[in-house]
ZADO-1210 file (C-alpha; in nm, 4 decimals, padded with zeros to 6 digits):
<atoms>
<atom x="13.3377" y="12.1354" z="17.5122" code="MET" pos="1"/>
<atom x="13.2408" y="12.1460" z="17.8798" code="LYS" pos="2"/>
<atom x="13.3366" y="12.4150" z="18.1275" code="ASN" pos="3"/>
<atom x="13.5127" y="12.6270" z="17.8690" code="PHE" pos="4"/>
<atom x="13.6626" y="12.9484" z="18.0021" code="GLU" pos="5"/>
<atom x="13.8053" y="13.2155" z="17.7746" code="PRO" pos="6"/>
<atom x="14.1620" y="13.3191" z="17.8333" code="SER" pos="7"/>
<atom x="14.4236" y="13.5601" z="17.7040" code="LEU" pos="8"/>
<atom x="14.7623" y="13.4827" z="17.5545" code="TYR" pos="9"/>
<atom x="15.0484" y="13.6680" z="17.3892" code="ILE" pos="10"/>
<atom x="15.0998" y="13.6010" z="17.0213" code="SER" pos="11"/>
<atom x="15.3173" y="13.7433" z="16.7465" code="ILE" pos="12"/>
<atom x="15.1378" y="13.9493" z="16.4814" code="GLY" pos="13"/>
<atom x="15.0937" y="13.8486" z="16.1192" code="ALA" pos="14"/>
<atom x="15.3656" y="14.0928" z="16.0095" code="ASN" pos="15"/>
<atom x="15.6026" y="13.9607" z="16.2773" code="HIS" pos="16"/>
<atom x="15.6704" y="14.3105" z="16.4132" code="ASN" pos="17"/>
<atom x="15.4553" y="14.3276" z="16.7265" code="TYR" pos="18"/>
<atom x="15.3572" y="14.1105" z="17.0205" code="PHE" pos="19"/>
<atom x="14.9767" y="14.0984" z="17.0265" code="THR" pos="20"/>
<atom x="14.7098" y="14.0088" z="17.2802" code="LEU" pos="21"/>
<atom x="14.4531" y="13.7466" z="17.1741" code="ARG" pos="22"/>
<atom x="14.1499" y="13.5981" z="17.3490" code="GLU" pos="23"/>
<atom x="14.0185" y="13.2448" z="17.3055" code="THR" pos="24"/>
<atom x="13.6534" y="13.1655" z="17.2345" code="TYR" pos="25"/>
<atom x="13.4363" y="12.8702" z="17.1317" code="GLN" pos="26"/>
<atom x="13.3345" y="12.8412" z="16.7691" code="HIS" pos="27"/>
<atom x="13.0248" y="12.6324" z="16.7013" code="PHE" pos="28"/>
<atom x="13.0045" y="12.4674" z="16.3601" code="GLY" pos="29"/>
<atom x="12.6982" y="12.3279" z="16.1878" code="ARG" pos="30"/>
<atom x="12.4810" y="12.1039" z="16.4037" code="GLY" pos="31"/>
<atom x="12.1632" y="12.0741" z="16.6064" code="GLU" pos="32"/>
<atom x="12.0656" y="12.0926" z="16.9698" code="VAL" pos="33"/>
<atom x="11.9089" y="11.7700" z="17.0983" code="CYS" pos="34"/>
<atom x="11.7844" y="11.7530" z="17.4558" code="ASN" pos="35"/>
<atom x="11.9797" y="12.0653" z="17.5380" code="GLY" pos="36"/>
<atom x="12.3035" y="11.9240" z="17.3926" code="VAL" pos="37"/>
<atom x="12.4701" y="12.0680" z="17.0836" code="PHE" pos="38"/>
<atom x="12.5647" y="11.7849" z="16.8447" code="THR" pos="39"/>
<atom x="12.7743" y="11.9854" z="16.5987" code="GLY" pos="40"/>
<atom x="13.1462" y="12.0559" z="16.5981" code="THR" pos="41"/>
<atom x="13.2953" y="12.2868" z="16.8573" code="VAL" pos="42"/>
<atom x="13.6475" y="12.4237" z="16.8446" code="GLU" pos="43"/>
<atom x="13.8499" y="12.6821" z="17.0267" code="VAL" pos="44"/>
<atom x="13.9529" y="12.9843" z="16.8235" code="ARG" pos="45"/>
<atom x="14.0944" y="13.3243" z="16.9078" code="SER" pos="46"/>
<atom x="14.0604" y="13.6864" z="16.8056" code="PHE" pos="47"/>
<atom x="14.2964" y="13.9810" z="16.8180" code="HIS" pos="48"/>
<atom x="14.2479" y="14.2410" z="17.0915" code="HIS" pos="49"/>
<atom x="14.5314" y="14.4863" z="17.0196" code="PHE" pos="50"/>
<atom x="14.9057" y="14.5167" z="16.9616" code="ASN" pos="51"/>
<atom x="15.1098" y="14.5148" z="17.2802" code="LEU" pos="52"/>
<atom x="15.4630" y="14.6225" z="17.1969" code="SER" pos="53"/>
<atom x="15.7750" y="14.5345" z="17.0034" code="GLN" pos="54"/>
<atom x="15.9535" y="14.4881" z="17.3360" code="ASN" pos="55"/>
<atom x="15.8869" y="14.1635" z="17.5243" code="ALA" pos="56"/>
<atom x="15.9097" y="14.3139" z="17.8752" code="ASP" pos="57"/>
<atom x="15.6619" y="14.5873" z="17.7879" code="GLU" pos="58"/>
<atom x="15.4350" y="14.3379" z="17.6123" code="ALA" pos="59"/>
<atom x="15.4223" y="14.1154" z="17.9234" code="LEU" pos="60"/>
<atom x="15.3422" y="14.4092" z="18.1465" code="GLU" pos="61"/>
<atom x="15.0588" y="14.5296" z="17.9213" code="LYS" pos="62"/>
<atom x="14.9190" y="14.1767" z="17.8844" code="ALA" pos="63"/>
<atom x="14.9098" y="14.1246" z="18.2602" code="ARG" pos="64"/>
<atom x="14.7377" y="14.4604" z="18.3103" code="GLN" pos="65"/>
<atom x="14.4784" y="14.3759" z="18.0417" code="ALA" pos="66"/>
<atom x="14.4132" y="14.0343" z="18.1985" code="ALA" pos="67"/>
<atom x="14.3582" y="14.2012" z="18.5343" code="ASN" pos="68"/>
<atom x="14.1252" y="14.4631" z="18.3847" code="ASP" pos="69"/>
<atom x="13.9190" y="14.2028" z="18.1924" code="MET" pos="70"/>
<atom x="13.9218" y="13.9425" z="18.4693" code="GLY" pos="71"/>
<atom x="14.0626" y="13.6729" z="18.2389" code="LEU" pos="72"/>
<atom x="14.3585" y="13.4433" z="18.2969" code="PRO" pos="73"/>
<atom x="14.6789" y="13.5019" z="18.0999" code="LEU" pos="74"/>
<atom x="14.7964" y="13.1618" z="17.9836" code="THR" pos="75"/>
<atom x="15.1335" y="13.2796" z="17.8468" code="THR" pos="76"/>
<atom x="15.3967" y="13.1773" z="18.1022" code="GLN" pos="77"/>
<atom x="15.7168" y="13.2342" z="17.9010" code="GLU" pos="78"/>
<atom x="15.9715" y="13.4841" z="18.0214" code="SER" pos="79"/>
<atom x="16.0408" y="13.8048" z="17.8322" code="ALA" pos="80"/>
<atom x="16.3689" y="13.6647" z="17.6983" code="SER" pos="81"/>
<atom x="16.1903" y="13.3545" z="17.5643" code="THR" pos="82"/>
<atom x="15.9260" y="13.5671" z="17.3937" code="LEU" pos="83"/>
<atom x="16.1920" y="13.7900" z="17.2416" code="GLN" pos="84"/>
<atom x="16.3820" y="13.4845" z="17.1138" code="SER" pos="85"/>
<atom x="16.0642" y="13.3532" z="16.9496" code="LYS" pos="86"/>
<atom x="16.0110" y="13.6897" z="16.7823" code="MET" pos="87"/>
<atom x="16.3666" y="13.6927" z="16.6436" code="VAL" pos="88"/>
<atom x="16.3359" y="13.3339" z="16.5177" code="GLU" pos="89"/>
<atom x="16.0033" y="13.4007" z="16.3472" code="ILE" pos="90"/>
<atom x="16.1408" y="13.7181" z="16.1868" code="GLN" pos="91"/>
<atom x="16.4436" y="13.5224" z="16.0615" code="ARG" pos="92"/>
<atom x="16.2244" y="13.2470" z="15.9185" code="MET" pos="93"/>
<atom x="15.9940" y="13.5045" z="15.7654" code="SER" pos="94"/>
<atom x="16.2864" y="13.6825" z="15.5985" code="ALA" pos="95"/>
<atom x="16.4077" y="13.3525" z="15.4547" code="GLU" pos="96"/>
<atom x="16.0603" y="13.2684" z="15.3267" code="GLN" pos="97"/>
<atom x="16.0286" y="13.6121" z="15.1676" code="LEU" pos="98"/>
<atom x="16.3639" y="13.5699" z="14.9956" code="GLU" pos="99"/>
<atom x="16.2648" y="13.2256" z="14.8674" code="ILE" pos="100"/>
<atom x="15.9349" y="13.3656" z="14.7429" code="ARG" pos="101"/>
<atom x="16.1061" y="13.6626" z="14.5769" code="ALA" pos="102"/>
<atom x="16.3534" y="13.4332" z="14.4014" code="ASN" pos="103"/>
<atom x="16.0718" y="13.2075" z="14.2853" code="ARG" pos="104"/>
<atom x="15.8703" y="13.5005" z="14.1505" code="LEU" pos="105"/>
<atom x="16.1792" y="13.6345" z="13.9739" code="LYS" pos="106"/>
<atom x="16.2455" y="13.2964" z="13.8126" code="TRP" pos="107"/>
<atom x="15.8810" y="13.2637" z="13.7061" code="GLU" pos="108"/>
<atom x="15.8886" y="13.6137" z="13.5543" code="ALA" pos="109"/>
<atom x="16.2086" y="13.5302" z="13.3654" code="GLU" pos="110"/>
<atom x="16.0513" y="13.2118" z="13.2317" code="GLN" pos="111"/>
<atom x="15.7408" y="13.3983" z="13.1153" code="ARG" pos="112"/>
<atom x="15.9584" y="13.6594" z="12.9452" code="GLN" pos="113"/>
<atom x="16.1612" y="13.3873" z="12.7751" code="LEU" pos="114"/>
<atom x="15.8416" y="13.2192" z="12.6546" code="GLU" pos="115"/>
<atom x="15.7134" y="13.5500" z="12.5162" code="ARG" pos="116"/>
<atom x="16.0427" y="13.6147" z="12.3369" code="GLU" pos="117"/>
<atom x="16.0462" y="13.2643" z="12.1887" code="ASN" pos="118"/>
<atom x="15.6848" y="13.3000" z="12.0751" code="GLU" pos="119"/>
<atom x="15.7623" y="13.6440" z="11.9299" code="PHE" pos="120"/>
<atom x="16.0587" y="13.5144" z="11.7286" code="GLN" pos="121"/>
<atom x="15.8734" y="13.2031" z="11.6133" code="THR" pos="122"/>
<atom x="15.5863" y="13.4101" z="11.4769" code="MET" pos="123"/>
<atom x="15.8282" y="13.6435" z="11.2994" code="LEU" pos="124"/>
<atom x="16.0087" y="13.3470" z="11.1453" code="ASN" pos="125"/>
<atom x="15.6749" y="13.2087" z="11.0255" code="ASN" pos="126"/>
<atom x="15.5770" y="13.5366" z="10.8601" code="GLY" pos="127"/>
<atom x="15.3080" y="13.6301" z="11.1118" code="ARG" pos="128"/>
<atom x="15.2482" y="13.9394" z="11.3212" code="PHE" pos="129"/>
<atom x="15.3569" y="13.8724" z="11.6833" code="PRO" pos="130"/>
<atom x="15.1544" y="14.1586" z="11.8337" code="PHE" pos="131"/>
<atom x="14.8977" y="14.4268" z="11.7624" code="GLY" pos="132"/>
<atom x="14.5695" y="14.4277" z="11.5735" code="LYS" pos="133"/>
<atom x="14.6868" y="14.1647" z="11.3248" code="TYR" pos="134"/>
<atom x="14.8536" y="13.9348" z="11.5775" code="ARG" pos="135"/>
<atom x="14.8720" y="13.5814" z="11.4410" code="GLY" pos="136"/>
<atom x="14.7853" y="13.6877" z="11.0848" code="SER" pos="137"/>
<atom x="15.0232" y="13.6436" z="10.7943" code="GLU" pos="138"/>
<atom x="15.2070" y="13.9562" z="10.6819" code="PHE" pos="139"/>
<atom x="15.0365" y="13.9429" z="10.3408" code="PHE" pos="140"/>
<atom x="14.6899" y="13.9803" z="10.4967" code="LEU" pos="141"/>
<atom x="14.7607" y="14.3243" z="10.6448" code="ALA" pos="142"/>
<atom x="14.6672" y="14.6424" z="10.4531" code="PRO" pos="143"/>
<atom x="14.9372" y="14.7711" z="10.2227" code="CYS" pos="144"/>
<atom x="14.9507" y="15.1152" z="10.3849" code="ASP" pos="145"/>
<atom x="15.0067" y="14.9574" z="10.7276" code="TYR" pos="146"/>
<atom x="15.2935" y="14.7451" z="10.5941" code="LEU" pos="147"/>
<atom x="15.4412" y="15.0476" z="10.4228" code="GLN" pos="148"/>
<atom x="15.4248" y="15.2483" z="10.7441" code="TRP" pos="149"/>
<atom x="15.5985" y="14.9716" z="10.9401" code="LEU" pos="150"/>
<atom x="15.8738" y="14.9367" z="10.6821" code="ILE" pos="151"/>
<atom x="15.9507" y="15.3081" z="10.6551" code="ASN" pos="152"/>
<atom x="15.8925" y="15.4398" z="11.0066" code="ALA" pos="153"/>
<atom x="16.1882" y="15.5037" z="11.2367" code="GLU" pos="154"/>
<atom x="16.1564" y="15.2952" z="11.5539" code="PHE" pos="155"/>
<atom x="16.3826" y="15.2777" z="11.8561" code="GLU" pos="156"/>
<atom x="16.6373" y="14.9945" z="11.8178" code="PRO" pos="157"/>
<atom x="16.5553" y="14.6613" z="11.9825" code="GLU" pos="158"/>
<atom x="16.1860" y="14.7464" z="12.0271" code="THR" pos="159"/>
<atom x="15.9177" y="14.5061" z="11.9043" code="SER" pos="160"/>
<atom x="15.8228" y="14.7372" z="11.6180" code="TYR" pos="161"/>
<atom x="16.1870" y="14.7738" z="11.5140" code="PHE" pos="162"/>
<atom x="16.2357" y="14.3960" z="11.4990" code="LYS" pos="163"/>
<atom x="15.9150" y="14.3503" z="11.2997" code="LEU" pos="164"/>
<atom x="16.0106" y="14.6263" z="11.0561" code="ALA" pos="165"/>
<atom x="16.3543" y="14.4724" z="10.9988" code="GLU" pos="166"/>
<atom x="16.1961" y="14.1373" z="10.9067" code="VAL" pos="167"/>
<atom x="15.9564" y="14.3067" z="10.6659" code="LEU" pos="168"/>
<atom x="16.2381" y="14.5024" z="10.5014" code="LYS" pos="169"/>
<atom x="16.4301" y="14.1804" z="10.4327" code="ARG" pos="170"/>
<atom x="16.1285" y="14.0171" z="10.2676" code="ASN" pos="171"/>
<atom x="16.1618" y="14.0477" z="09.8848" code="PRO" pos="172"/>
<atom x="15.7820" y="14.0470" z="09.8497" code="ALA" pos="173"/>
<atom x="15.7678" y="14.3906" z="10.0146" code="PHE" pos="174"/>
<atom x="16.0585" y="14.5503" z="09.8302" code="ALA" pos="175"/>
<atom x="15.8265" y="14.7870" z="09.6433" code="ASP" pos="176"/>
<atom x="15.6974" y="14.9251" z="09.9742" code="LEU" pos="177"/>
<atom x="16.0382" y="15.0598" z="10.0764" code="VAL" pos="178"/>
<atom x="16.0323" y="15.4369" z="10.0297" code="LEU" pos="179"/>
<atom x="16.3394" y="15.6461" z="09.9432" code="PRO" pos="180"/>
<atom x="16.5273" y="15.8302" z="10.2174" code="LYS" pos="181"/>
<atom x="16.6047" y="16.1993" z="10.1876" code="ALA" pos="182"/>
<atom x="16.9479" y="16.3590" z="10.2111" code="ASP" pos="183"/>
<atom x="16.9535" y="16.5490" z="10.5416" code="LYS" pos="184"/>
<atom x="17.1072" y="16.8643" z="10.3915" code="THR" pos="185"/>
<atom x="17.0026" y="16.8708" z="10.0255" code="ALA" pos="186"/>
<atom x="16.7671" y="17.1301" z="09.8719" code="THR" pos="187"/>
<atom x="16.6765" y="17.2051" z="09.5112" code="VAL" pos="188"/>
<atom x="16.5687" y="17.4940" z="09.2880" code="GLY" pos="189"/>
<atom x="16.5444" y="17.8676" z="09.3292" code="THR" pos="190"/>
<atom x="16.2853" y="18.0457" z="09.5400" code="ILE" pos="191"/>
<atom x="16.0079" y="18.1835" z="09.3235" code="GLY" pos="192"/>
<atom x="16.0952" y="17.9773" z="09.0170" code="LYS" pos="193"/>
<atom x="15.8913" y="17.6952" z="08.8678" code="ARG" pos="194"/>
<atom x="16.0484" y="17.3656" z="08.7610" code="GLN" pos="195"/>
<atom x="15.9853" y="16.9994" z="08.6937" code="GLN" pos="196"/>
<atom x="16.0149" y="16.7321" z="08.9646" code="PHE" pos="197"/>
<atom x="16.0036" y="16.3536" z="08.9848" code="SER" pos="198"/>
<atom x="15.9404" y="16.2337" z="09.3418" code="ALA" pos="199"/>
<atom x="15.7855" y="15.9627" z="09.5583" code="THR" pos="200"/>
<atom x="15.5333" y="16.0362" z="09.8352" code="VAL" pos="201"/>
<atom x="15.6840" y="15.9251" z="10.1684" code="THR" pos="202"/>
<atom x="15.4545" y="16.0821" z="10.4284" code="ARG" pos="203"/>
<atom x="15.1097" y="16.2388" z="10.4588" code="LYS" pos="204"/>
<atom x="14.9294" y="16.4241" z="10.7358" code="SER" pos="205"/>
<atom x="14.6744" y="16.7015" z="10.7683" code="TYR" pos="206"/>
<atom x="14.5313" y="16.9629" z="10.9987" code="TYR" pos="207"/>
<atom x="14.1941" y="17.1382" z="11.0075" code="ASP" pos="208"/>
<atom x="14.1922" y="17.5165" z="11.0240" code="GLY" pos="209"/>
<atom x="13.9596" y="17.8096" z="10.9760" code="PHE" pos="210"/>
<atom x="13.9578" y="17.7637" z="10.5976" code="TYR" pos="211"/>
<atom x="13.9189" y="17.3874" z="10.6057" code="GLY" pos="212"/>
<atom x="14.1588" y="17.0946" z="10.5814" code="ARG" pos="213"/>
<atom x="14.5198" y="17.1363" z="10.4764" code="THR" pos="214"/>
<atom x="14.7242" y="16.8351" z="10.3612" code="TYR" pos="215"/>
<atom x="15.0940" y="16.8183" z="10.4383" code="ILE" pos="216"/>
<atom x="15.2669" y="16.5922" z="10.1868" code="VAL" pos="217"/>
<atom x="15.6325" y="16.4935" z="10.2094" code="THR" pos="218"/>
<atom x="15.8099" y="16.3597" z="09.9000" code="MET" pos="219"/>
<atom x="16.1619" y="16.2580" z="09.8078" code="VAL" pos="220"/>
<atom x="16.3031" y="16.3261" z="09.4633" code="THR" pos="221"/>
<atom x="16.5108" y="16.0829" z="09.2624" code="ASP" pos="222"/>
<atom x="16.8144" y="16.2822" z="09.3819" code="ASP" pos="223"/>
<atom x="16.7189" y="16.2452" z="09.7482" code="GLY" pos="224"/>
<atom x="16.5815" y="16.5956" z="09.8085" code="VAL" pos="225"/>
<atom x="16.2973" y="16.6328" z="10.0573" code="CYS" pos="226"/>
<atom x="16.0003" y="16.8242" z="09.9138" code="LEU" pos="227"/>
<atom x="15.7094" y="16.9451" z="10.1276" code="VAL" pos="228"/>
<atom x="15.3710" y="17.0658" z="10.0082" code="SER" pos="229"/>
<atom x="15.0964" y="17.2269" z="10.2162" code="LYS" pos="230"/>
<atom x="14.7753" y="17.2359" z="10.0150" code="SER" pos="231"/>
<atom x="14.3988" y="17.1973" z="10.0457" code="ALA" pos="232"/>
<atom x="14.3777" y="16.9944" z="09.7242" code="SER" pos="233"/>
<atom x="14.7065" y="16.8104" z="09.6663" code="PHE" pos="234"/>
<atom x="14.6701" y="16.4733" z="09.8453" code="CYS" pos="235"/>
<atom x="14.8368" y="16.1860" z="09.6550" code="PRO" pos="236"/>
<atom x="14.8666" y="15.8278" z="09.7827" code="LYS" pos="237"/>
<atom x="15.1491" y="15.7025" z="09.9998" code="MET" pos="238"/>
<atom x="15.4263" y="15.5518" z="09.7892" code="GLY" pos="239"/>
<atom x="15.2946" y="15.7088" z="09.4694" code="GLU" pos="240"/>
<atom x="15.5611" y="15.8120" z="09.2167" code="LYS" pos="241"/>
<atom x="15.4751" y="16.1480" z="09.0566" code="LEU" pos="242"/>
<atom x="15.6031" y="16.3708" z="08.7769" code="ASN" pos="243"/>
<atom x="15.4900" y="16.7295" z="08.8248" code="PHE" pos="244"/>
<atom x="15.5679" y="17.0958" z="08.7960" code="ALA" pos="245"/>
<atom x="15.5831" y="17.3188" z="09.1046" code="ALA" pos="246"/>
<atom x="15.7109" y="17.6510" z="09.2295" code="THR" pos="247"/>
<atom x="15.9732" y="17.6644" z="09.5040" code="VAL" pos="248"/>
<atom x="15.8291" y="17.8701" z="09.7892" code="LYS" pos="249"/>
<atom x="16.1060" y="17.8530" z="10.0497" code="GLU" pos="250"/>
<atom x="16.3737" y="17.6417" z="10.2151" code="PHE" pos="251"/>
<atom x="16.3239" y="17.5209" z="10.5737" code="SER" pos="252"/>
<atom x="16.4419" y="17.2650" z="10.8241" code="GLU" pos="253"/>
<atom x="16.2414" y="17.0255" z="11.0425" code="TYR" pos="254"/>
<atom x="16.4050" y="16.8063" z="11.3061" code="ARG" pos="255"/>
<atom x="16.7390" y="16.8231" z="11.1315" code="GLY" pos="256"/>
<atom x="16.5939" y="16.7523" z="10.7862" code="GLN" pos="257"/>
<atom x="16.6402" y="17.0158" z="10.5144" code="ALA" pos="258"/>
<atom x="16.3164" y="17.0764" z="10.3214" code="GLN" pos="259"/>
<atom x="16.2294" y="17.2412" z="09.9945" code="THR" pos="260"/>
<atom x="15.8780" y="17.3799" z="10.0333" code="VAL" pos="261"/>
<atom x="15.6828" y="17.3841" z="09.7064" code="ILE" pos="262"/>
<atom x="15.3434" y="17.5179" z="09.5953" code="GLN" pos="263"/>
<atom x="15.1102" y="17.5412" z="09.2925" code="ARG" pos="264"/>
<atom x="15.1684" y="17.1759" z="09.2006" code="ILE" pos="265"/>
<atom x="15.0592" y="17.0553" z="08.8592" code="SER" pos="266"/>
<atom x="15.0778" y="16.6776" z="08.8118" code="VAL" pos="267"/>
<atom x="15.1317" y="16.5450" z="08.4577" code="LYS" pos="268"/>
</atoms>
């Protein structure tokens, strides 16, 4: 490109908030120089100098001053009102494009959510785990204690775990994994007295202290009474049905559930 001279012009910034000052330059692409002549591609590009203003009159004044200081021609000949009109039109078009993009993204997100929900329900209907460690596996392939936990835990309604648990509860093959529920207010026995119990283990946990590990075992009797044992040695299996003798230590309450605390358990 012969006799190229750089120049300045007023543009509108990428965010469509400011008038900006840009300068043109020659960009040389790949090629060779033969006999002093470049044979590659040459094109005119521009780079950003600085933001001028959000006001067209002020932007024109600053651009003219910059052109004078740098000794470069200012090619922008539009009036301030024309520049301001262009800014408003670009902002309007940009707002419309953003709205269209936002609506598209919202629709795409809704479609992905719908696909996930359909896949989730299909896997449940086919007897497969729709999420988690066993995702895609048949219910029967999961460990029994995991299934039992899912069936008997209390999950928030409408959550994924809640929906999975409800399906498992309705499956006759897992009926024996359903553990009894305790009466919220019932207790049994007399403090300090020993008696016979028949109960099912519904929950186990433990903590480590100065004297070693202590197991906390929750059971529910055939009459729906919640029994709790804290012992270093009594650690039956989840879901196990036991007949035993124990001494009533005290009555307590935990999260609204009445508990009969027992000790010195002797299983038959």
